[in-house]
MIKOL-915924 format. One record per residue (C-alpha): residue in one letter; residue number from 1; chain; x, y, z. Coordinates in steps of 0.1 Angstrom, whole numbers, plus 5000, padded with zeros to 4 digits. Layout:
<sites>
  rest   nr  kette     u     v     w
     A  NUM      A     X     Y     Z
...
</sites>
This chain:
<sites>
  rest   nr  kette     u     v     w
     M    1      A  5000  5000  5000
     P    2      A  5013  5035  4993
     E    3      A  5025  5055  5023
     L    4      A  4996  5067  5044
     T    5      A  4998  5104  5053
     M    6      A  4976  5126  5075
     E    7      A  4967  5145  5044
     K    8      A  4950  5114  5030
     I    9      A  4930  5109  5061
     V   10      A  4920  5145  5064
     S   11      A  4910  5146  5027
     L   12      A  4889  5114  5031
     C   13      A  4872  5128  5062
     K   14      A  4861  5160  5045
     R   15      A  4853  5144  5011
     R   16      A  4830  5118  5026
     G   17      A  4814  5137  5055
     F   18      A  4832  5122  5085
     I   19      A  4848  5153  5099
     F   20      A  4847  5190  5089
     Q   21      A  4865  5221  5101
     S   22      A  4843  5238  5126
     S   23      A  4827  5271  5115
     D   24      A  4841  5264  5080
     I   25      A  4821  5291  5062
     Y   26      A  4836  5318  5084
     G   27      A  4872  5306  5078
     G   28      A  4871  5280  5105
     L   29      A  4880  5280  5141
     S   30      A  4914  5265  5146
     N   31      A  4917  5231  5161
     T   32      A  4879  5226  5164
     W   33      A  4861  5200  5144
     D   34      A  4825  5190  5135
     Y   35      A  4815  5154  5129
     G   36      A  4794  5150  5098
     P   37      A  4768  5123  5089
     Y   38      A  4792  5094  5087
     G   39      A  4815  5107  5114
     V   40      A  4787  5109  5140
     E   41      A  4775  5074  5132
     L   42      A  4811  5061  5136
     K   43      A  4815  5080  5169
     N   44      A  4782  5067  5182
     N   45      A  4791  5032  5173
     L   46      A  4824  5035  5192
     K   47      A  4806  5049  5222
     R   48      A  4781  5020  5221
     A   49      A  4809  4994  5218
     W   50      A  4827  5010  5248
     W   51      A  4796  5012  5269
     K   52      A  4786  4976  5262
     A   53      A  4820  4963  5270
     N   54      A  4824  4982  5302
     V   55      A  4789  4987  5316
     H   56      A  4764  4963  5300
     D   57      A  4787  4933  5298
     R   58      A  4799  4936  5334
     Y   59      A  4782  4934  5368
     D   60      A  4807  4956  5387
     I   61      A  4805  4990  5368
     L   62      A  4778  5016  5369
     G   63      A  4772  5043  5344
     M   64      A  4771  5081  5350
     D   65      A  4767  5114  5333
     S   66      A  4779  5143  5354
     A   67      A  4777  5180  5346
     I   68      A  4803  5199  5327
     L   69      A  4800  5228  5351
     M   70      A  4811  5220  5387
     H   71      A  4816  5238  5420
     P   72      A  4849  5257  5418
     K   73      A  4862  5240  5449
     T   74      A  4862  5207  5429
     W   75      A  4892  5220  5410
     E   76      A  4910  5233  5441
     A   77      A  4906  5199  5457
     S   78      A  4918  5180  5425
     G   79      A  4949  5202  5422
     H   80      A  4939  5216  5388
     V   81      A  4939  5253  5400
     K   82      A  4974  5250  5414
     N   83      A  4991  5224  5392
     F   84      A  4973  5221  5359
     F   85      A  4995  5243  5337
     D   86      A  5021  5242  5310
     L   87      A  5052  5264  5308
     K   88      A  5049  5287  5277
     N   89      A  5070  5312  5258
     D   90      A  5056  5339  5237
     C   91      A  5072  5353  5205
     L   92      A  5076  5391  5207
     S   93      A  5076  5393  5169
     C   94      A  5049  5370  5155
     R   95      A  5030  5367  5188
     K   96      A  5028  5329  5186
     R   97      A  5027  5309  5218
     H   98      A  5049  5278  5223
     K   99      A  5052  5251  5249
     S  100      A  5085  5255  5266
     E  101      A  5092  5217  5265
     D  102      A  5089  5217  5227
     L  103      A  5115  5244  5222
     K  104      A  5150  5233  5212
     D  105      A  5162  5269  5213
     K  106      A  5147  5287  5243
     D  107      A  5156  5322  5229
     K  108      A  5144  5321  5193
     C  109      A  5109  5314  5179
     P  110      A  5108  5283  5157
     E  111      A  5083  5300  5134
     C  112      A  5099  5334  5126
     G  113      A  5132  5334  5145
     G  114      A  5120  5363  5168
     K  115      A  5129  5368  5204
     L  116      A  5110  5347  5230
     T  117      A  5098  5358  5264
     E  118      A  5110  5338  5294
     S  119      A  5090  5307  5303
     R  120      A  5058  5314  5322
     P  121      A  5030  5291  5336
     F  122      A  4998  5290  5316
     N  123      A  4967  5273  5332
     L  124      A  4950  5250  5308
     M  125      A  4914  5254  5321
     F  126      A  4888  5275  5304
     K  127      A  4871  5300  5326
     T  128      A  4835  5311  5324
     H  129      A  4810  5327  5347
     H  130      A  4780  5313  5365
     G  131      A  4750  5336  5365
     P  132      A  4744  5370  5350
     I  133      A  4772  5389  5369
     E  134      A  4807  5385  5356
     D  135      A  4829  5389  5386
     T  136      A  4855  5368  5403
     E  137      A  4830  5354  5428
     N  138      A  4810  5338  5400
     E  139      A  4840  5323  5381
     L  140      A  4837  5287  5370
     Y  141      A  4858  5264  5349
     L  142      A  4848  5241  5320
     R  143      A  4858  5207  5332
     P  144      A  4893  5196  5319
     E  145      A  4884  5159  5326
     T  146      A  4853  5138  5334
     A  147      A  4869  5120  5363
     Q  148      A  4861  5145  5390
     G  149      A  4824  5142  5384
     M  150      A  4826  5105  5394
     F  151      A  4848  5112  5425
     V  152      A  4824  5138  5439
     N  153      A  4794  5114  5434
     F  154      A  4811  5085  5452
     L  155      A  4790  5091  5483
     N  156      A  4758  5094  5463
     I  157      A  4766  5060  5446
     L  158      A  4773  5043  5479
     D  159      A  4740  5056  5494
     S  160      A  4718  5049  5464
     R  161      A  4733  5016  5450
     H  162      A  4752  5001  5479
     P  163      A  4779  4985  5457
     K  164      A  4806  4963  5471
     L  165      A  4843  4967  5463
     P  166      A  4856  4963  5437
     F  167      A  4833  4984  5416
     G  168      A  4836  5011  5390
     L  169      A  4819  5042  5376
     A  170      A  4819  5048  5338
     Q  171      A  4813  5080  5319
     I  172      A  4815  5094  5284
     G  173      A  4815  5132  5280
     K  174      A  4830  5164  5268
     S  175      A  4861  5180  5284
     F  176      A  4880  5212  5276
     R  177      A  4916  5221  5278
     N  178      A  4931  5254  5266
     E  179      A  4961  5236  5250
     I  180      A  4990  5259  5239
     T  181      A  4999  5238  5209
     P  182      A  4970  5217  5197
     G  183      A  4973  5199  5163
     N  184      A  4976  5168  5142
     F  185      A  4939  5170  5131
     T  186      A  4917  5157  5158
     F  187      A  4945  5142  5179
     R  188      A  4949  5172  5203
     T  189      A  4921  5197  5205
     R  190      A  4907  5221  5230
     E  191      A  4873  5205  5230
     F  192      A  4873  5167  5231
     E  193      A  4853  5138  5243
     Q  194      A  4865  5112  5269
     M  195      A  4855  5077  5279
     E  196      A  4867  5072  5315
     I  197      A  4863  5046  5342
     E  198      A  4871  5050  5379
     Y  199      A  4875  5016  5394
     F  200      A  4875  5015  5432
     V  201      A  4894  4987  5449
     K  202      A  4909  4978  5483
     P  203      A  4944  4992  5486
     E  204      A  4960  4957  5487
     D  205      A  4942  4947  5455
     A  206      A  4952  4978  5435
     K  207      A  4983  4963  5418
     K  208      A  4965  4933  5405
     A  209      A  4935  4954  5393
     Y  210      A  4958  4978  5376
     E  211      A  4975  4950  5356
     E  212      A  4942  4935  5347
     W  213      A  4929  4968  5334
     V  214      A  4960  4974  5313
     A  215      A  4954  4940  5295
     N  216      A  4917  4945  5293
     R  217      A  4919  4979  5276
     F  218      A  4946  4968  5252
     N  219      A  4925  4938  5241
     W  220      A  4895  4960  5236
     Y  221      A  4913  4980  5209
     L  222      A  4922  4947  5192
     S  223      A  4885  4937  5193
     L  224      A  4877  4968  5173
     G  225      A  4899  4954  5145
     I  226      A  4930  4976  5151
     K  227      A  4961  4957  5140
     K  228      A  4983  4945  5169
     E  229      A  5014  4958  5152
     N  230      A  5001  4993  5154
     L  231      A  4995  4992  5191
     R  232      A  5019  4991  5220
     L  233      A  5021  4996  5258
     R  234      A  5044  5022  5273
     E  235      A  5048  5023  5311
     H  236      A  5056  5058  5325
     A  237      A  5089  5063  5342
     K  238      A  5088  5076  5378
     D  239      A  5097  5112  5368
     E  240      A  5067  5112  5343
     L  241      A  5041  5102  5368
     A  242      A  5015  5127  5380
     H  243      A  5019  5136  5416
     Y  244      A  4990  5114  5427
     A  245      A  4999  5083  5406
     L  246      A  5017  5052  5418
     A  247      A  5018  5038  5382
     C  248      A  5006  5046  5347
     T  249      A  5007  5028  5314
     D  250      A  4998  5043  5280
     I  251      A  4982  5024  5251
     E  252      A  4999  5040  5221
     Y  253      A  4990  5039  5184
     N  254      A  5014  5043  5155
     F  255      A  4998  5073  5137
     P  256      A  5013  5087  5105
     F  257      A  5030  5113  5127
     G  258      A  5044  5086  5150
     W  259      A  5036  5067  5182
     S  260      A  5012  5086  5204
     E  261      A  4988  5080  5233
     L  262      A  4953  5066  5228
     E  263      A  4945  5058  5264
     G  264      A  4962  5059  5298
     I  265      A  4956  5035  5327
     A  266      A  4966  5049  5360
     N  267      A  4968  5038  5396
     R  268      A  4956  5070  5413
     T  269      A  4960  5056  5448
     D  270      A  4935  5071  5474
     F  271      A  4945  5107  5465
     D  272      A  4912  5119  5450
     L  273      A  4887  5108  5476
     K  274      A  4910  5121  5504
     Q  275      A  4913  5155  5487
     H  276      A  4875  5158  5482
     A  277      A  4868  5147  5517
     E  278      A  4892  5174  5530
     Y  279      A  4878  5202  5509
     S  280      A  4841  5192  5513
     G  281      A  4841  5181  5549
     K  282      A  4823  5149  5539
     D  283      A  4833  5115  5550
     L  284      A  4841  5097  5517
     R  285      A  4855  5065  5532
     Y  286      A  4841  5032  5522
     F  287      A  4827  5010  5550
     D  288      A  4834  4973  5547
     A  289      A  4805  4954  5563
     E  290      A  4826  4922  5567
     T  291      A  4857  4937  5584
     K  292      A  4838  4967  5600
     E  293      A  4866  4990  5587
     R  294      A  4863  5024  5571
     F  295      A  4890  5033  5545
     Y  296      A  4897  5052  5513
     P  297      A  4897  5029  5483
     Y  298      A  4924  5031  5457
     I  299      A  4913  5041  5422
     I  300      A  4924  5025  5389
     E  301      A  4915  5048  5360
     P  302      A  4914  5038  5324
     S  303      A  4910  5071  5305
     G  304      A  4907  5072  5267
     G  305      A  4899  5099  5241
     I  306      A  4871  5092  5217
     D  307      A  4885  5116  5191
     R  308      A  4919  5100  5192
     A  309      A  4903  5066  5190
     I  310      A  4883  5076  5159
     L  311      A  4914  5089  5143
     A  312      A  4933  5057  5150
     I  313      A  4903  5036  5137
     L  314      A  4901  5056  5105
     T  315      A  4939  5054  5100
     D  316      A  4940  5016  5107
     A  317      A  4911  5009  5084
     Y  318      A  4923  5030  5054
     H  319      A  4935  5009  5024
     E  320      A  4944  5017  4989
     E  321      A  4942  4989  4964
     K  322      A  4949  4986  4927
     V  323      A  4919  4974  4908
     K  324      A  4927  4970  4871
     D  325      A  4939  5005  4861
     D  326      A  4922  5023  4890
     T  327      A  4930  5028  4927
     R  328      A  4903  5018  4951
     V  329      A  4902  5035  4985
     V  330      A  4884  5014  5011
     L  331      A  4878  5017  5048
     K  332      A  4879  4982  5061
     L  333      A  4861  4991  5093
     N  334      A  4850  4965  5119
     K  335      A  4814  4955  5113
     E  336      A  4803  4969  5147
     L  337      A  4818  5003  5138
     S  338      A  4809  5008  5102
     P  339      A  4786  5039  5099
     V  340      A  4764  5021  5073
     K  341      A  4759  4984  5071
     V  342      A  4742  4981  5037
     A  343      A  4736  5005  5007
     V  344      A  4709  4998  4981
     F  345      A  4711  5011  4945
     P  346      A  4689  5010  4914
     L  347      A  4710  5001  4883
     L  348      A  4689  5024  4862
     K  349      A  4675  5055  4880
     N  350      A  4652  5064  4851
     R  351      A  4632  5032  4854
     A  352      A  4605  5039  4880
     E  353      A  4598  5003  4888
     I  354      A  4635  4996  4896
     V  355      A  4638  5027  4917
     E  356      A  4606  5019  4936
     L  357      A  4618  4983  4943
     A  358      A  4652  4995  4954
     K  359      A  4637  5021  4978
     K  360      A  4613  4994  4992
     I  361      A  4642  4970  4999
     A  362      A  4662  4998  5016
     Q  363      A  4632  5008  5037
     D  364      A  4627  4972  5048
     L  365      A  4664  4968  5057
     K  366      A  4663  5000  5077
     K  367      A  4640  4983  5102
     S  368      A  4668  4958  5111
     T  369      A  4700  4976  5105
     V  370      A  4716  5009  5093
     A  371      A  4708  5011  5056
     T  372      A  4709  5038  5029
     Y  373      A  4696  5044  4994
     D  374      A  4716  5062  4967
     D  375      A  4709  5068  4930
     T  376      A  4731  5099  4925
     G  377      A  4757  5083  4902
     A  378      A  4767  5054  4879
     I  379      A  4770  5020  4897
     G  380      A  4808  5020  4897
     K  381      A  4809  5054  4913
     L  382      A  4783  5044  4939
     Y  383      A  4804  5013  4948
     R  384      A  4836  5034  4953
     R  385      A  4817  5060  4973
     Q  386      A  4805  5033  4997
     D  387      A  4839  5017  4999
     E  388      A  4854  5049  5011
     V  389      A  4830  5052  5040
     G  390      A  4833  5015  5050
     T  391      A  4798  5003  5040
     L  392      A  4799  4965  5044
     Y  393      A  4774  4954  5016
     C  394      A  4759  4969  4985
     V  395      A  4727  4957  4970
     T  396      A  4719  4964  4934
     V  397      A  4685  4962  4918
     D  398      A  4686  4957  4880
     V  399      A  4663  4950  4851
     Q  400      A  4665  4912  4857
     S  401      A  4654  4918  4894
     L  402      A  4619  4926  4881
     E  403      A  4617  4892  4865
     D  404      A  4636  4868  4887
     K  405      A  4630  4886  4920
     Q  406      A  4667  4886  4928
     V  407      A  4693  4913  4936
     T  408      A  4731  4914  4935
     V  409      A  4749  4917  4968
     R  410      A  4785  4929  4968
     D  411      A  4809  4924  4997
     R  412      A  4831  4954  5006
     D  413      A  4863  4936  5013
     T  414      A  4863  4909  4986
     M  415      A  4842  4927  4960
     Q  416      A  4826  4894  4952
     Q  417      A  4790  4895  4941
     E  418      A  4762  4871  4947
     R  419      A  4726  4869  4935
     I  420      A  4701  4866  4964
     S  421      A  4663  4864  4962
     I  422      A  4645  4895  4975
     D  423      A  4625  4877  5000
     R  424      A  4657  4864  5016
     I  425      A  4678  4896  5015
     K  426      A  4670  4908  5050
     E  427      A  4679  4874  5065
     Y  428      A  4710  4872  5044
     I  429      A  4723  4906  5055
     I  430      A  4715  4901  5092
     N  431      A  4733  4867  5091
     K  432      A  4763  4883  5075
     L  433      A  4764  4910  5102
</sites>
C-alpha cells in the first residue's frame, strides 16, 4: 500500500462527510472539528461498543453522566487550579505561543526566529461565569476531565446503589483544555470527548487490578479490528508520573505522525477521595461490612479519548488497492463500527419500477440495520463511494430483478458478488452481520 499520510486521512474525512472544520464558512475556528453524517455514526458506534464492553457486559461497573460545570472547589481539591498548567514562551515578533518543553532553542521562535519571552506558567482550564454577573466570585471552569464528576458522586453512589468493592463508575463526556499547541487534526484539540472509568478497589488489590485493566483495555482496541502491530504499551517512568499516581501505562497507536497515546491506565491511589473529603468536609471513606473497617479505596483509572480513537480507527482501516487501472480507496472498518451496514442502488435511476423496488428494499432493511439508498451516480461510482465510508454490503436492483425477484449483493472487502432472492435479502444481510 502507498505511504499513508495525515493529508490522505483529512481529505477522506472531508470528502465523505466524516469530519469538517468547525465554522468552516467563516474561515474556520482553529483546532475545532465537527462530525458529519458518517462521522457521528462512527462516533456513536464507538461509544456503544465501549459502553457495552464496560457497563452492560459487566456486573461491577455503573454508568454516570455528570455536569460539565462543577463547583469551583472541585478543581481546588483536585489540584487543577494550582498544578494544571504548561510552561509557555511567547514570541515578541509573530505573537505565537509555544510550549517550553517543545522548544529546542529557548531564545528564538521556531516560526519566525524572533525573540521569545521567558517561560511562564499557563493554566489549561477554560474560565467562564455562573449567572448574570461577571465577577471573580462567579468564576467557574469548563471541566478539563470527566473523572472529578465521578469522584464527587462517590458518596451518592454508595448511598443509592450500595455497591461492594471492587466496583467502578463509567462516563462518556466532553472535556475542555486550553492547549497551547493543539494539532495533528483531531488528535489534540481544546474541546474533546473522553471515555473514562474510575474503578474503586481495596488498597491491597490495586496492583492486580491495575495490571488486569491494562490488559483489558489493550485487548478492547484489538477487538475493534485495530492491528496489533500498530498498538503498544508504554509504562511511565517515575519522573513522568502525576503527583498522585503510583503507576501509569499508556496504550499508544502508530499514527502517520508517530507513536502517540490513545489511552492511559493509572493507579491514582487514594488521593482523589482524600482530597475531596478534606475540601468538602464529607466522609468519603468506604465501609466494609465484613471487616467493619472504614478506609479510602484506591482508584484504577482507564481514561481514553474518543476523538483519538476515531482517528486511530480511520487510519488503521484506510486501504488503497489497485483494481485494474484504478486505485480503490476502502475503509475496512469493523462490522460493529461501520457507519452504514448496507447500501441499496437501482442500476437504472430512470426506470421507475426499479427505483421503487430499490427504495422498498432499503426501507425494509432499515427496520433491522443501518441502511441507505443512493441513485446519484453510475453503479461503479456508487460502489467506490460506499467503499470509502466502509459500507459492508451493497445491494443492486437491476432489470433482471423485476423478472427473477433477485438482487446482486456485493461484499466490501472481497468485492465478490452474489445473487440473492429479494424475500431472503434481509435474512442474508442480518446473518452476515
